[in-house]
N, C-alpha and C positions, 0 to 999 in steps of 0.2 A: 483224859490225858491229851495234851496238845503237843504236836511236834511237826516237823517238816521232813519228809523222806526225799532223798536226792539220789541221782545216778548220773555219773559222767561216762561218756565214751571218748576214747582218744584215737588220734589219727595214726600215731606211731609209738615207738618205744619211749618217747620223752613224755614225762608226766605233765608238761605244760601244753601238750598238743590237743587241747579240748576241741572236739568237733560236735558234741551234743551234750546238753544238760536237760534232765527231766526232774520235775519236782511234784510232790503230792503233799498238800497241806491237810493236816488232821486236827480237828477240834472236837473235843468230847468223844473220842474214839470213832469219829466219822471223817471220811475224806470229803472235804468241802470244795477243793480246787485241785486241778491237775493241769500241768502245762509242760511244754518242752520247747527247746530252741536248737536249731542247727547253728553252729558257730564256726567261723573260719579260724583255723589254728594259726598261731604266729608264723610258723614255718609250714607252708602249704605242701606237705609231703605225707602221703598215705602209705603205710606199710601194708602190703597185700594180705598179711596175716590178720591185721586189725580189721581191714575191710571185709575179709571173709567171715569175721565174727559178727560185726554189726551192720554190714551192708552199705556203709557210708563211704563215698569216694570224693575225690577232688571236685568233680562236677557238681556235687550236691551242695558244696559249701563255698565255692569260689566267689559267689556274689552275696554271701551272708556277712553280717557284721562280725568283727572280732570281739573277744571277750570284754575288753575294756569299754567298748561302746555300749555293752549291755549291762555293765556292772551295777549301775544305779538301780536297775530293775531287779537284778539278782539279789542285791544286798537287802532289799526290802523283805525277802523271804528268809534270809539267813540270819541277819543281825538280831542278837538278843533272843534267839530261839533255840530249842533243842533240835538238833539235826540227827537223823538216822540214815544210815546207808548199809548196804549188804557188802561186807568186807570194807568197813569204813576206813581202814588204814589206807586203802587204795584211793578212795574218793576224796578223803581229806588231804592226802598227799597231792593229788591232782589240783585241788583247790589252792593249796599253799603255793605250789609251783607256778601255776598260771598267774596268781596274784603277784608273786615275786617277779615274774617275767615282765609284768607291766608296772612294777614299782607301786602297786596298790596296797595300802595298809590293810592288815587283816581285820575283819570284823570281830566283834565279840560274840561268841556263841559257845554252847555246850554241845557235845556230840557223843554218840555211842553207836554200837554196831548190831544190826539185826541178826547177823550171822552168829555172833557171840551170844546174844540173847536167846536165839533158837536152840543153841547147844545146851544152854542152862535149863530151858523150859521143856524141851522134848528130847530127852536123853536116849541114846542108843540107836539113832538113825544111821543108815548106811552113808548118807550124804546130806549136807546142809546147804547145798546150792539152791538158788531161787526156784529152779524148775522142780526139784524134788520136794521142797517145802510146799510149793504151790499145789502140786498134785496131792500131797498128803492132807492139806488143809482145805481142799476144794476152792482154791483161789484161782481165778482165771488169769493165765499168763498168755496174752495174745501174741506178743512177738518178743521172745527172749533176746536180750541185748539191744532192744530199742529202749532208749532212756526213759521215755514216757511210760512205757509198759513196766519196765523194771522198777521205777520209782513207785508206781502204784502197787505193785506186788510187795515190795519192801514195806510200804505203809500198811497194807492189809495183814501181812504176816506179823508185823510189830503190834498192831491192834489186837490180834488174837492172842499173842504172847502176853501182852499187858493185861488183857482181860482174864486170861487163864491164871495168871499170877497175882491178880488183884493189885496191880500197880497203878498208882495215880500220880506219882511225882518222881522227880529225879532222885530224891533221897531214897525212895523205895526201890528204884532200880539198883542202887548201890547196896542197900541193906538186905533186900530179899534175894537178889540174884548174885550178890557178891561181885558186882562189876564196878570198876572205877570209871566213872563218866569222864570223858576227856573234855578239853576246852581249847578254843582258839582265842587269842587275845592280841592286842596291838603289836607286841614285840615277840610273840612266839606261840607255843602250844604245849599242851600236856596230852599224851595219848590216852585213849580209852583202852583199858586192859581188864583182864580177869584179876581180881585181887590176890587170889592164892595161886602160886605157881609151884610146879613140881621140878623145876629146872635143877635146883640144888640137890635134889635126890637122885638126879640122873648122871651126875659127874663125880669123879673122885680123882685125886692126884696120885699117880704111881711114883716109883722111884726115879723115873725119868721126867717127872713133871708133865706127863702126858694126860690128856683128857681120856677117861675110860667110861664106858656105859655100865651103870650099876644094875639096871633093871632088865638087861638082856638075858633072857633065860632059855633061849632056843639055841642049842649047841650047834645046829646046822647053819645058823645065821651069823653074820659078822657085821660090824659097824665101820663105815668109812668116817674117819674123824678129821676135823679141821687140822691142817698142817701148821699148827702153832701150838705152843705149850700153854699151860694154864696161867702162868705168870703174864705171858703176852696178852692173853685174853683179858686179864684184869686191866692191863694198860689200855687196850682197845676200848674197854667200857668207860674208863676215865676220859679218854679222848673222844668218846662217842663215835669212834670209827665202826663199832659194831652196835647196832641199835637193839638194846635188850628188850624193847617193846615190840620189835618186829615179830609177826606171827610165826616165822621160821625159827626164831631163836630158841635153842634147847630142844627142838622137836626132831623126831626121827622120821625120815621119809623113805619109802620104798617105791620103786617104779616097776610097772609091768606094761608090756606092749611097746609099740613104736610111737614115739612122739612125733608131731608134725612140724612144729616150729623150731624145735631144739633137738640136738643130739643128746642122748641120755647123759653122757659124761659131762656135757655143758650144763645140763639141768642140775646134776649133782654138785658141780662146782658152785653154782648159784646158791644152793642150800648151804654149803659149807661157808661161803663168804658171808652169809647172814647169821652164822653161829649155830647152824643146825647140824644134824647128823644124817647119814644115808645108810640104810640097811640093805643087805643083798637079798634078804628074804623076810617074810612077814613073821613077826613075833609079838609077844604081849607088850613089848616096849615100843612098837610101831605106833606113831600118831597118825600118819597119813599114807594111804596107798594111792599113788598117782597112776591113773589108768590111761594108757595110750590105746592105739588101734591094735586089736588082736588079730593074729593069723589064725583063721578058723580051721586051717589044716592041722594046727597044733593043739588048739584048745577045744575043738569040737563045736557042734551046732549051738550049744548054749552060750558060747562066747566067753566062758569063764576060765581064766587062767588058774593055775594051782594057787597063786598068791591071793587072788580074789576069793577063792573057796576057803582058804585058810583065814582070811580076814573076816569072812562071814561067820565062820565057826567061833572065832574068838569074840566077835561082837555079840554072838548069842550067849556067850558066857559072861558078858558084862564088861569085857575089855573095851576101852574107848579108842576105837580105830575109825577114821573117817575115810571114805572113798571119794576122791575128787578127780575131775578130768584135767586135761592140760590147760584149758582156759581158766579154770578155778585156780590152778597152780600159779599161772602168770599174773592173775589179778591179785592174789595174795602176795606174790613177790613184789 
């Protein structure tokens, strides 16, 4: 199986603010080349939150070339290849946005997501972030959020997933894992998604044309719904104002603890704006529990909130709930 794993780091909230790119080239299930570049973003502005994650600041890239000056080199690794990234919706969005900002035509490539692949291959994990997967699979993660390191870990995880599933081609990714491989082409792109969705099982139309949750079976929990009716949602889908391929679409999020970069109400609005739902407590309909910083005076020495304990119990019963941190949440966003 041959592919190229990539990882982008960004300077701020803008998707074109590339400050680092890492790649790992895989041939016949082996990493044969790894490389990374520091890149000066078009707007030399670093958000302190981004810097706190990857450690890159203005001084590190001020004398580095911009993306367009390196494109010919990058393109050799991307064009006509299968590209993998962990949370590929983020990395491919970064690639599209930075290409757009320099008016560079898109290369032709196929792509999919090691995060989605991992959920298909190793079911029932608490978390599918790179660090957790690396620990489980005994893959060395030297510096998380270093593009070179993350691209290599993405490659190693994907190799193990393909070997475990006996996958040797793009067609087998789609047929064995039920994943639609995405593509980038000259005038646009098609996203990589899971073929079968449960979204339509999760909504109904009541007498007021409001969206209601069907699988919510915890009487103590409630769902915060988008402030729009179902007819409007259909209009948004037609106009592509709501991206139905976005990982938040149709998913229910619950938050626990204190977020660092966002106020919880702001994070909930972001979910709703992407067509998702926000629950007030963990239930069998919860897809993601977003874990902020816990107050040990309230949760005790083990650091587990009641929501996390409930999620772990449901996960043990086979309910698909994933625990993610704030950084995971923002990258998915």
